[in-house]
C-alpha positions as a Markdown table, in Angstrom:
| # | Residue | x | y | z |
|---|---|---|---|---|
| 1 | Met | -3.7 | -10.5 | -2.1 |
| 2 | Asn | -4.5 | -8.3 | -5.0 |
| 3 | Arg | -1.8 | -6.2 | -6.0 |
| 4 | Gly | -3.7 | -3.9 | -8.5 |
| 5 | Pro | -4.9 | 0.0 | -8.5 |
| 6 | Gly | -5.6 | 0.6 | -5.0 |
| 7 | Pro | -5.9 | 2.8 | -1.8 |
| 8 | Arg | -3.1 | 5.4 | -1.7 |
| 9 | Arg | -0.8 | 4.5 | 1.1 |
| 10 | His | -0.2 | 5.9 | 4.9 |
| 11 | Asp | 3.2 | 5.6 | 5.7 |
| 12 | Ser | 3.6 | 4.5 | 9.5 |
| 13 | Ser | 6.8 | 6.1 | 10.0 |
| 14 | Ala | 5.1 | 9.6 | 8.7 |
| 15 | Ala | 1.6 | 8.8 | 10.2 |
| 16 | Glu | -0.3 | 10.7 | 7.3 |
| 17 | His | -3.6 | 9.8 | 6.5 |
| 18 | Leu | -3.8 | 9.9 | 3.2 |
| 19 | Pro | -7.1 | 7.7 | 1.6 |
| 20 | Ala | -7.6 | 7.2 | -2.1 |
| 21 | Arg | -11.4 | 6.4 | -1.5 |
| 22 | Pro | -13.7 | 7.6 | 1.4 |
| 23 | Gly | -13.4 | 4.8 | 3.7 |
| 24 | Arg | -10.4 | 3.4 | 2.9 |
| 25 | Ala | -6.7 | 3.5 | 3.5 |
| 26 | Gly | -3.6 | 2.0 | 2.6 |
| 27 | Ile | -0.5 | 1.3 | 4.9 |
| 28 | Asp | 2.8 | 0.9 | 4.0 |
| 29 | His | 5.1 | -0.3 | 7.0 |
| 30 | Ser | 8.7 | 1.7 | 6.0 |
| 31 | Ala | 10.7 | 0.0 | 8.7 |
| 32 | Gly | 12.3 | -3.5 | 8.1 |
| 33 | Glu | 11.2 | -4.9 | 11.4 |
| 34 | Ile | 8.0 | -4.5 | 13.5 |
| 35 | Asp | 8.9 | -4.2 | 17.1 |
| 36 | Pro | 9.0 | -2.9 | 20.6 |
| 37 | Ala | 10.6 | -0.2 | 19.1 |
| 38 | Thr | 8.2 | 0.3 | 15.8 |
| 39 | Ala | 5.3 | -1.2 | 17.3 |
| 40 | Pro | 3.9 | 2.3 | 18.9 |
| 41 | Gln | 4.1 | 4.1 | 15.3 |
| 42 | Leu | 1.9 | 1.6 | 13.6 |
| 43 | Arg | -0.6 | 1.8 | 16.3 |
| 44 | Ala | -0.9 | 5.1 | 16.2 |
| 45 | Val | -1.6 | 5.0 | 12.5 |
| 46 | Leu | -4.2 | 2.5 | 12.7 |
| 47 | Glu | -5.7 | 4.3 | 15.5 |
| 48 | Arg | -5.6 | 7.6 | 13.4 |
| 49 | Cys | -7.4 | 5.5 | 10.5 |
| 50 | Ala | -10.0 | 4.1 | 12.9 |
| 51 | His | -10.8 | 7.8 | 14.5 |
| 52 | Asp | -10.9 | 9.3 | 10.9 |
| 53 | Gly | -13.6 | 6.8 | 9.8 |
| 54 | Ile | -11.3 | 4.3 | 7.7 |
| 55 | Thr | -13.9 | 1.1 | 7.3 |
| 56 | Thr | -11.3 | -0.7 | 5.3 |
| 57 | Ile | -7.9 | -1.0 | 6.4 |
| 58 | Asp | -5.1 | -2.7 | 4.0 |
| 59 | Val | -1.2 | -3.2 | 5.5 |
| 60 | Asp | 1.3 | -4.1 | 3.0 |
| 61 | Leu | 4.1 | -6.0 | 4.5 |
| 62 | Thr | 6.0 | -6.4 | 1.4 |
| 63 | Thr | 9.4 | -4.2 | 3.5 |
| 64 | Val | 8.8 | -5.8 | 6.6 |
| 65 | Asp | 11.4 | -9.0 | 7.3 |
| 66 | Arg | 10.1 | -9.5 | 10.8 |
| 67 | Cys | 7.3 | -9.1 | 12.9 |
| 68 | Asp | 7.4 | -10.3 | 16.9 |
| 69 | Ser | 4.5 | -10.5 | 19.0 |
| 70 | Ser | 4.3 | -6.7 | 19.7 |
| 71 | Gly | 3.3 | -6.2 | 16.2 |
| 72 | Leu | 0.8 | -9.4 | 16.4 |
| 73 | Arg | -0.6 | -7.5 | 19.3 |
| 74 | Val | -1.0 | -4.1 | 18.0 |
| 75 | Phe | -2.6 | -5.8 | 14.7 |
| 76 | Leu | -4.9 | -8.2 | 17.0 |
| 77 | Asp | -5.8 | -4.9 | 18.7 |
| 78 | Ala | -6.7 | -2.8 | 15.6 |
| 79 | Ser | -8.6 | -5.9 | 13.9 |
| 80 | Arg | -11.0 | -6.3 | 17.1 |
| 81 | His | -11.6 | -2.6 | 17.3 |
| 82 | Ala | -12.1 | -2.6 | 13.2 |
| 83 | Ala | -14.7 | -5.6 | 13.6 |
| 84 | Glu | -16.4 | -3.2 | 16.8 |
| 85 | Thr | -17.2 | -0.4 | 14.4 |
| 86 | His | -17.5 | -2.6 | 11.4 |
| 87 | Ala | -14.6 | -2.0 | 9.5 |
| 88 | Ser | -11.7 | -4.1 | 8.2 |
| 89 | Leu | -8.0 | -5.2 | 8.8 |
| 90 | Arg | -6.3 | -6.8 | 6.1 |
| 91 | Leu | -2.2 | -7.4 | 6.2 |
| 92 | His | -0.9 | -8.4 | 2.4 |
| 93 | Tyr | 2.2 | -9.9 | 1.4 |
| 94 | Pro | 4.1 | -11.1 | 4.5 |
| 95 | Ser | 7.3 | -12.2 | 4.9 |
| 96 | Pro | 7.9 | -15.9 | 5.3 |
| 97 | Gln | 8.4 | -15.4 | 9.3 |
| 98 | Thr | 5.6 | -13.2 | 9.6 |
| 99 | Ala | 3.3 | -15.4 | 7.6 |
| 100 | Arg | 4.8 | -18.5 | 10.2 |
| 101 | Leu | 4.0 | -15.8 | 13.2 |
| 102 | Leu | 0.5 | -15.9 | 12.1 |
| 103 | Ala | -0.4 | -19.1 | 11.4 |
| 104 | Asp | 1.5 | -21.0 | 14.5 |
| 105 | Met | -0.8 | -17.9 | 16.9 |
| 106 | Gly | -3.6 | -19.3 | 14.8 |
| 107 | Ser | -4.6 | -15.4 | 13.3 |
| 108 | Asp | -3.8 | -16.2 | 9.5 |
| 109 | Leu | -7.0 | -16.6 | 8.7 |
| 110 | Leu | -8.5 | -13.3 | 10.7 |
| 111 | Leu | -5.6 | -11.1 | 9.4 |
| 112 | Leu | -4.6 | -12.8 | 6.1 |
């Protein structure tokens, strides 16, 4: 979990694609929660990254207080799709609740 200079960020509420380097993108999820109301927005941003040929997707969860199973499903689907296309998706700076959800579901090693 590196905080050094990195990729430019996607804002999931704007679904804007702004890679800093070819093939690399960062995503900031601006909402406090990833739940059934916000998960479709996040899914759309991640699908846009895949469509645009992004091979390294870093998701900054600094401002996310809570992630439920709908958010986890989005991340797992995006990770599976990334692996199928020789890309990677990593979550960074999860809240204690989100880290616990990932660990409890056995997804922490895959996504963190």
